[in-house]
N, CA, C and O of each residue as an XYZ file, in Angstrom:
436
protein
N      52.138   -207.306   -140.863
C      53.239   -207.064   -139.954
C      54.568   -207.215   -140.713
O      54.727   -208.107   -141.547
N      55.495   -206.339   -140.406
C      56.795   -206.348   -141.080
C      57.629   -207.534   -140.650
O      57.526   -208.027   -139.527
N      58.460   -207.979   -141.584
C      59.385   -209.060   -141.259
C      60.730   -208.527   -140.782
O      61.652   -209.297   -140.515
N      60.838   -207.190   -140.675
C      62.068   -206.569   -140.177
C      61.711   -205.566   -139.104
O      60.836   -204.720   -139.281
N      62.404   -205.678   -137.992
C      62.254   -204.709   -136.912
C      63.555   -203.932   -136.814
O      64.637   -204.519   -136.827
N      63.452   -202.606   -136.716
C      64.620   -201.740   -136.577
C      64.475   -200.959   -135.284
O      63.545   -200.168   -135.133
N      65.383   -201.176   -134.361
C      65.406   -200.436   -133.092
C      66.541   -199.422   -133.192
O      67.671   -199.780   -133.525
N      66.242   -198.171   -132.906
C      67.250   -197.116   -133.009
C      67.607   -196.626   -131.627
O      66.728   -196.235   -130.859
N      68.883   -196.641   -131.301
C      69.396   -196.134   -130.035
C      70.395   -195.022   -130.353
O      71.362   -195.237   -131.083
N      70.154   -193.852   -129.809
C      71.050   -192.715   -130.049
C      72.040   -192.589   -128.914
O      71.693   -192.749   -127.744
N      73.277   -192.300   -129.272
C      74.304   -192.005   -128.291
C      75.053   -190.777   -128.769
O      74.783   -190.266   -129.855
N      75.992   -190.301   -127.967
C      76.737   -189.104   -128.385
C      77.555   -189.376   -129.652
O      78.551   -190.099   -129.625
N      77.110   -188.782   -130.758
C      77.824   -188.907   -132.015
C      77.583   -190.199   -132.782
O      77.991   -190.322   -133.937
N      76.925   -191.161   -132.148
C      76.705   -192.457   -132.789
C      75.253   -192.864   -132.703
O      74.634   -192.777   -131.642
N      74.715   -193.303   -133.813
C      73.377   -193.894   -133.835
C      73.561   -195.407   -133.992
O      74.280   -195.866   -134.880
N      72.918   -196.156   -133.139
C      72.955   -197.623   -133.183
C      71.622   -198.113   -133.727
O      70.564   -197.816   -133.172
N      71.684   -198.867   -134.819
C      70.476   -199.471   -135.389
C      70.577   -200.973   -135.165
O      71.549   -201.605   -135.579
N      69.585   -201.533   -134.517
C      69.561   -202.988   -134.304
C      68.511   -203.568   -135.230
O      67.341   -203.190   -135.168
N      68.930   -204.493   -136.093
C      68.038   -205.130   -137.040
C      67.685   -206.525   -136.561
O      68.556   -207.272   -136.117
N      66.412   -206.878   -136.650
C      65.966   -208.234   -136.299
C      64.968   -208.681   -137.362
O      64.066   -207.931   -137.736
N      65.139   -209.893   -137.836
C      64.213   -210.436   -138.821
C      64.865   -210.651   -140.157
O      65.966   -211.194   -140.245
N      64.168   -210.215   -141.222
C      64.610   -210.468   -142.587
C      64.849   -209.138   -143.330
O      64.012   -208.235   -143.322
N      66.013   -209.062   -143.961
C      66.317   -207.894   -144.779
C      66.384   -208.328   -146.223
O      67.269   -209.082   -146.626
N      65.422   -207.833   -147.004
C      65.386   -208.118   -148.438
C      64.781   -206.903   -149.149
O      64.595   -205.860   -148.521
N      64.476   -207.012   -150.418
C      63.979   -205.841   -151.148
C      62.649   -205.356   -150.606
O      62.330   -204.176   -150.750
N      61.862   -206.222   -149.988
C      60.548   -205.798   -149.477
C      60.633   -205.098   -148.131
O      59.701   -204.398   -147.735
N      61.742   -205.279   -147.425
C      61.904   -204.624   -146.117
C      62.996   -203.554   -146.123
O      63.231   -202.898   -145.108
N      63.658   -203.380   -147.263
C      64.774   -202.437   -147.371
C      64.376   -201.018   -147.007
O      65.180   -200.273   -146.447
N      63.145   -200.634   -147.319
C      62.702   -199.265   -147.035
C      62.745   -198.944   -145.545
O      62.946   -197.790   -145.166
N      62.561   -199.944   -144.706
C      62.619   -199.703   -143.270
C      64.034   -199.361   -142.816
O      64.227   -198.495   -141.963
N      65.012   -200.039   -143.385
C      66.407   -199.689   -143.096
C      66.708   -198.299   -143.613
O      67.308   -197.491   -142.904
N      66.302   -198.009   -144.841
C      66.541   -196.696   -145.438
C      65.929   -195.591   -144.578
O      66.555   -194.557   -144.348
N      64.736   -195.809   -144.119
C      64.065   -194.807   -143.278
C      64.813   -194.560   -141.973
O      64.956   -193.416   -141.542
N      65.290   -195.633   -141.345
C      66.027   -195.505   -140.083
C      67.346   -194.772   -140.303
O      67.732   -193.936   -139.486
N      68.038   -195.076   -141.393
C      69.306   -194.397   -141.706
C      69.059   -192.934   -142.011
O      69.805   -192.074   -141.542
N      68.035   -192.634   -142.782
C      67.700   -191.251   -143.106
C      67.373   -190.465   -141.851
O      67.796   -189.317   -141.714
N      66.637   -191.057   -140.944
C      66.295   -190.393   -139.675
C      67.560   -190.133   -138.854
O      67.728   -189.050   -138.292
N      68.444   -191.124   -138.787
C      69.682   -190.951   -138.039
C      70.543   -189.839   -138.655
O      71.152   -189.049   -137.933
N      70.589   -189.783   -139.973
C      71.395   -188.767   -140.643
C      70.823   -187.362   -140.492
O      71.530   -186.379   -140.711
N      69.560   -187.260   -140.123
C      68.941   -185.945   -139.931
C      69.491   -185.245   -138.695
O      69.335   -184.031   -138.559
N      70.130   -185.981   -137.795
C      70.705   -185.398   -136.602
C      72.132   -184.952   -136.880
O      72.989   -185.796   -137.141
N      72.413   -183.659   -136.832
C      73.735   -183.172   -137.209
C      74.879   -183.671   -136.329
O      76.037   -183.627   -136.743
N      74.573   -184.139   -135.135
C      75.642   -184.618   -134.228
C      76.092   -186.027   -134.574
O      77.121   -186.477   -134.070
N      75.359   -186.730   -135.415
C      75.717   -188.112   -135.740
C      76.913   -188.139   -136.673
O      76.889   -187.569   -137.763
N      77.954   -188.811   -136.221
C      79.188   -188.961   -137.000
C      79.390   -190.402   -137.457
O      80.206   -190.694   -138.332
N      78.605   -191.308   -136.822
C      78.796   -192.738   -137.108
C      77.471   -193.454   -136.896
O      76.710   -193.132   -135.983
N      77.212   -194.426   -137.752
C      76.036   -195.280   -137.593
C      76.531   -196.716   -137.492
O      77.245   -197.195   -138.374
N      76.158   -197.395   -136.430
C      76.507   -198.794   -136.226
C      75.241   -199.619   -136.392
O      74.247   -199.396   -135.701
N      75.286   -200.564   -137.307
C      74.123   -201.413   -137.583
C      74.404   -202.804   -137.034
O      75.208   -203.555   -137.587
N      73.726   -203.138   -135.932
C      73.864   -204.434   -135.270
C      73.002   -205.442   -136.022
O      71.782   -205.295   -136.092
N      73.639   -206.459   -136.581
C      72.921   -207.450   -137.390
C      72.879   -208.827   -136.716
O      72.636   -209.832   -137.385
N      73.109   -208.880   -135.419
C      73.144   -210.158   -134.707
C      71.817   -210.903   -134.796
O      71.800   -212.133   -134.831
N      70.715   -210.179   -134.833
C      69.387   -210.814   -134.877
C      68.785   -210.862   -136.285
O      67.604   -211.156   -136.464
N      69.616   -210.570   -137.261
C      69.167   -210.638   -138.649
C      69.190   -212.106   -139.067
O      70.258   -212.708   -139.178
N      68.021   -212.672   -139.295
C      67.931   -214.084   -139.629
C      68.063   -214.379   -141.107
O      68.336   -215.518   -141.486
N      67.875   -213.376   -141.949
C      67.902   -213.580   -143.386
C      68.331   -212.300   -144.067
O      67.863   -211.218   -143.711
N      69.210   -212.409   -145.035
C      69.636   -211.270   -145.841
C      69.994   -211.799   -147.228
O      70.966   -212.538   -147.390
N      69.193   -211.409   -148.233
C      69.475   -211.829   -149.586
C      70.133   -210.710   -150.370
O      70.603   -209.738   -149.779
N      70.175   -210.830   -151.683
C      70.831   -209.811   -152.503
C      70.135   -208.443   -152.363
O      70.788   -207.401   -152.412
N      68.823   -208.461   -152.192
C      68.100   -207.200   -151.944
C      68.508   -206.574   -150.625
O      68.598   -205.352   -150.515
N      68.752   -207.400   -149.633
C      69.224   -206.903   -148.331
C      70.630   -206.350   -148.426
O      70.938   -205.310   -147.844
N      71.493   -207.052   -149.168
C      72.848   -206.550   -149.371
C      72.814   -205.209   -150.090
O      73.555   -204.291   -149.739
N      71.958   -205.097   -151.089
C      71.817   -203.831   -151.807
C      71.366   -202.721   -150.865
O      71.828   -201.585   -150.973
N      70.467   -203.049   -149.946
C      69.987   -202.063   -148.979
C      71.118   -201.616   -148.041
O      71.220   -200.440   -147.693
N      71.964   -202.575   -147.637
C      73.088   -202.214   -146.762
C      74.103   -201.345   -147.503
O      74.639   -200.389   -146.942
N      74.362   -201.684   -148.762
C      75.275   -200.868   -149.572
C      74.710   -199.465   -149.746
O      75.427   -198.478   -149.587
N      73.420   -199.378   -150.074
C      72.793   -198.064   -150.263
C      72.852   -197.257   -148.983
O      73.088   -196.049   -149.022
N      72.640   -197.912   -147.838
C      72.705   -197.219   -146.536
C      74.100   -196.670   -146.285
O      74.256   -195.531   -145.847
N      75.122   -197.490   -146.566
C      76.493   -197.056   -146.342
C      76.845   -195.880   -147.265
O      77.496   -194.927   -146.836
N      76.422   -195.947   -148.512
C      76.712   -194.865   -149.448
C      75.950   -193.595   -149.098
O      76.477   -192.491   -149.231
N      74.707   -193.753   -148.651
C      73.914   -192.584   -148.218
C      74.609   -191.906   -147.026
O      74.720   -190.681   -146.974
N      75.064   -192.707   -146.092
C      75.774   -192.146   -144.923
C      77.065   -191.470   -145.373
O      77.383   -190.376   -144.907
N      77.810   -192.105   -146.271
C      79.077   -191.537   -146.745
C      78.855   -190.189   -147.436
O      79.675   -189.278   -147.321
N      77.736   -190.077   -148.153
C      77.420   -188.792   -148.797
C      77.264   -187.675   -147.781
O      77.458   -186.502   -148.101
N      76.912   -188.042   -146.552
C      76.752   -187.056   -145.469
C      77.980   -187.011   -144.574
O      77.948   -186.414   -143.498
N      79.074   -187.649   -145.022
C      80.335   -187.718   -144.262
C      80.156   -188.434   -142.939
O      80.755   -188.067   -141.928
N      79.332   -189.452   -142.961
C      79.065   -190.279   -141.787
C      79.486   -191.713   -142.118
O      79.156   -192.242   -143.179
N      80.222   -192.328   -141.186
C      80.662   -193.716   -141.356
C      79.548   -194.644   -140.902
O      79.000   -194.473   -139.813
N      79.209   -195.625   -141.730
C      78.239   -196.647   -141.355
C      78.955   -197.991   -141.436
O      79.610   -198.294   -142.433
N      78.828   -198.783   -140.397
C      79.380   -200.138   -140.464
C      78.508   -201.107   -139.688
O      77.702   -200.713   -138.844
N      78.692   -202.399   -139.998
C      77.932   -203.463   -139.346
C      78.652   -203.917   -138.103
O      79.875   -203.821   -137.996
N      77.856   -204.422   -137.145
C      78.390   -204.947   -135.902
C      77.700   -206.262   -135.592
O      76.575   -206.494   -136.035
N      78.353   -207.110   -134.847
C      77.788   -208.396   -134.445
C      77.411   -209.243   -135.674
O      76.318   -209.806   -135.745
N      78.317   -209.317   -136.612
C      78.078   -210.050   -137.856
C      78.244   -211.539   -137.625
O      79.308   -211.999   -137.210
N      77.190   -212.288   -137.896
C      77.244   -213.743   -137.718
C      77.958   -214.374   -138.910
O      77.976   -213.800   -139.999
N      78.555   -215.574   -138.705
C      79.375   -216.189   -139.757
C      78.735   -216.314   -141.139
O      79.427   -216.057   -142.124
N      77.453   -216.696   -141.280
C      76.914   -216.787   -142.646
C      76.935   -215.451   -143.389
O      77.305   -215.411   -144.562
N      76.549   -214.364   -142.733
C      76.568   -213.063   -143.372
C      78.003   -212.596   -143.581
O      78.312   -211.974   -144.598
N      78.860   -212.883   -142.649
C      80.265   -212.495   -142.781
C      80.889   -213.155   -144.012
O      81.663   -212.526   -144.733
N      80.555   -214.403   -144.242
C      81.062   -215.131   -145.401
C      80.566   -214.505   -146.711
O      81.326   -214.350   -147.667
N      79.285   -214.152   -146.734
C      78.723   -213.492   -147.922
C      79.416   -212.154   -148.181
O      79.753   -211.838   -149.322
N      79.626   -211.377   -147.132
C      80.284   -210.080   -147.275
C      81.687   -210.250   -147.830
O      82.116   -209.491   -148.699
N      82.397   -211.248   -147.326
C      83.763   -211.485   -147.792
C      83.793   -211.902   -149.254
O      84.577   -211.364   -150.036
N      82.936   -212.871   -149.636
C      82.899   -213.365   -151.001
C      82.513   -212.261   -151.980
O      83.060   -212.174   -153.079
N      81.559   -211.416   -151.568
C      81.092   -210.311   -152.414
C      82.017   -209.102   -152.360
O      81.770   -208.095   -153.024
N      83.086   -209.203   -151.567
C      84.050   -208.097   -151.408
C      83.391   -206.854   -150.800
O      83.811   -205.730   -151.075
N      82.368   -207.057   -149.980
C      81.692   -205.937   -149.315
C      82.182   -205.716   -147.900
O      81.751   -204.781   -147.226
N      83.081   -206.574   -147.448
C      83.566   -206.445   -146.083
C      84.303   -205.117   -145.883
O      84.223   -204.537   -144.800
N      85.004   -204.631   -146.879
C      85.730   -203.369   -146.744
C      84.800   -202.180   -146.611
O      85.137   -201.188   -145.965
N      83.622   -202.280   -147.228
C      82.639   -201.199   -147.161
C      81.818   -201.278   -145.885
O      81.503   -200.245   -145.293
N      81.467   -202.479   -145.450
C      80.475   -202.612   -144.405
C      81.006   -203.068   -143.038
O      80.289   -202.966   -142.043
N      82.229   -203.560   -142.971
C      82.784   -203.988   -141.695
C      83.469   -202.815   -141.011
O      83.861   -201.849   -141.664
N      83.611   -202.905   -139.686
C      84.245   -201.789   -138.950
C      85.653   -201.506   -139.471
O      86.324   -202.402   -139.982
N      86.095   -200.255   -139.338
C      87.454   -199.913   -139.774
C      88.479   -200.822   -139.108
O      88.414   -201.075   -137.905
N      89.418   -201.302   -139.898
C      90.479   -202.147   -139.347
C      90.054   -203.605   -139.194
O      90.855   -204.431   -138.755
N      88.815   -203.940   -139.543
C      88.352   -205.314   -139.408
C      87.541   -205.692   -140.635
O      86.380   -205.301   -140.756
N      88.134   -206.441   -141.538
C      87.343   -206.971   -142.636
C      86.915   -208.381   -142.252
O      87.457   -208.962   -141.312
N      85.960   -208.924   -142.963
C      85.483   -210.270   -142.671
C      86.659   -211.234   -142.794
O      87.475   -211.117   -143.709
N      86.738   -212.164   -141.888
C      87.866   -213.115   -141.844
C      87.804   -214.093   -142.969
O      88.671   -214.959   -143.083
């Protein structure tokens, strides 16, 4: 059984991905698959990744989030994180990834 669950909710122009569990190098493919599927829909202009239920994210998980954002950007689609809990927010800020992964106009505090 996977340690990461990805729930995909489609809306007009926006795909919402809800992550629950652990994001690391062994579960990164599940995120990649969900992002690739979302990008296959031509109406998608934005992907919002809800990480409120993400209990663990290591350097492999950060790499997966960066790869997802860059993959989306290659398709002219904005990808950002939502519901970022303080531990992950702190890591994003220290790693200077808040500008890439936080919503426009909101970097990690």
